C-alpha positions as MATLAB code, in Angstrom:
seq = 'XXXXXXXXXXXXXXXXXXXXXXXXXXXXXXXXXXXXXXXXXXXXXXXXXXXXXXXXXXXXXXXXXXXXXXXXXXXXXXXXXXXXXXXXXXXXXXXXXXX';
ca = [
     -61.944  167.556  156.115;
     -60.661  170.576  154.540;
     -62.887  172.632  151.987;
     -61.101  174.080  149.002;
     -62.002  176.760  146.365;
     -62.323  174.442  143.111;
     -61.737  177.611  141.020;
     -58.455  178.303  142.701;
     -57.329  174.786  142.629;
     -58.155  174.594  138.705;
     -55.888  177.599  138.184;
     -52.994  176.092  140.026;
     -52.756  172.677  138.445;
     -49.334  171.068  138.723;
     -47.435  170.043  135.742;
     -44.701  167.494  135.493;
     -41.688  169.420  134.443;
     -39.361  166.242  134.187;
     -38.613  163.113  135.977;
     -35.369  161.130  136.628;
     -34.356  157.623  137.811;
     -32.158  157.697  140.583;
     -29.144  155.191  140.811;
     -27.947  155.164  144.465;
     -27.516  152.427  146.721;
     -28.149  154.771  149.723;
     -31.142  156.979  148.305;
     -34.652  155.941  149.477;
     -36.093  157.086  146.212;
     -35.659  155.514  142.930;
     -37.648  157.980  140.959;
     -37.969  161.758  141.340;
     -40.698  163.838  139.742;
     -39.970  167.598  139.322;
     -43.190  169.424  139.377;
     -44.399  172.998  138.925;
     -47.493  175.262  139.397;
     -48.079  178.877  138.771;
     -46.063  179.898  142.158;
     -43.916  176.938  143.152;
     -41.507  174.375  141.853;
     -40.854  171.240  143.883;
     -39.850  167.585  143.843;
     -41.880  164.417  144.877;
     -40.458  160.779  145.069;
     -42.189  157.889  143.705;
     -43.031  156.643  147.164;
     -44.918  159.823  147.952;
     -46.915  159.324  144.652;
     -47.929  155.638  145.712;
     -48.940  156.986  149.226;
     -51.149  159.610  147.442;
     -52.597  156.775  145.326;
     -53.305  154.455  148.248;
     -54.732  157.429  150.197;
     -57.269  157.956  147.239;
     -58.214  154.372  147.087;
     -58.961  154.140  150.778;
     -61.103  157.391  150.692;
     -63.185  155.835  147.965;
     -62.025  158.248  145.255;
     -60.282  155.623  143.195;
     -61.141  151.903  142.933;
     -59.214  149.278  144.798;
     -56.003  148.126  142.815;
     -55.110  144.501  141.705;
     -53.358  142.509  144.380;
     -50.724  141.438  141.937;
     -49.872  145.090  141.163;
     -49.700  146.081  144.781;
     -47.503  143.049  145.547;
     -44.913  143.990  142.831;
     -45.107  147.536  144.486;
     -44.399  146.295  147.650;
     -41.356  144.170  146.489;
     -39.880  147.084  144.618;
     -40.489  149.618  147.330;
     -40.231  147.404  150.645;
     -43.771  148.524  151.540;
     -46.690  146.679  152.669;
     -49.822  147.995  150.957;
     -50.896  144.502  149.898;
     -51.518  143.602  153.399;
     -54.455  145.869  153.664;
     -57.583  144.590  151.973;
     -58.968  148.070  151.531;
     -56.306  148.603  148.951;
     -56.727  145.747  146.714;
     -58.996  143.202  144.936;
     -58.154  139.739  143.921;
     -57.187  139.281  140.364;
     -56.258  136.501  138.035;
     -52.682  136.300  139.139;
     -53.565  136.120  142.761;
     -56.944  134.679  143.123;
     -58.829  134.486  146.352;
     -57.653  131.700  148.591;
     -60.013  128.700  149.094;
     -60.739  127.957  152.628;
];
């Protein structure tokens, strides 16, 4: 685990400058976010944002996500987040299977 100076982190908050939807059959990303802090400008794809979200869920920093939402994410991004029970809870659209 890394230890960070929270005062320094608060001074360098990242701001969303813009975003764009990518229309390209050969591109792995459908949305790109252009970000900026005090010293840097960079871009991040939607798949990276989702990876960060899943990481925060698995670390316990965010609550689990609805299975129906993760299933939709998996379909849109050809991912498999809904297969890992650490990431989701059963919701009305995907109730727990009866055994």
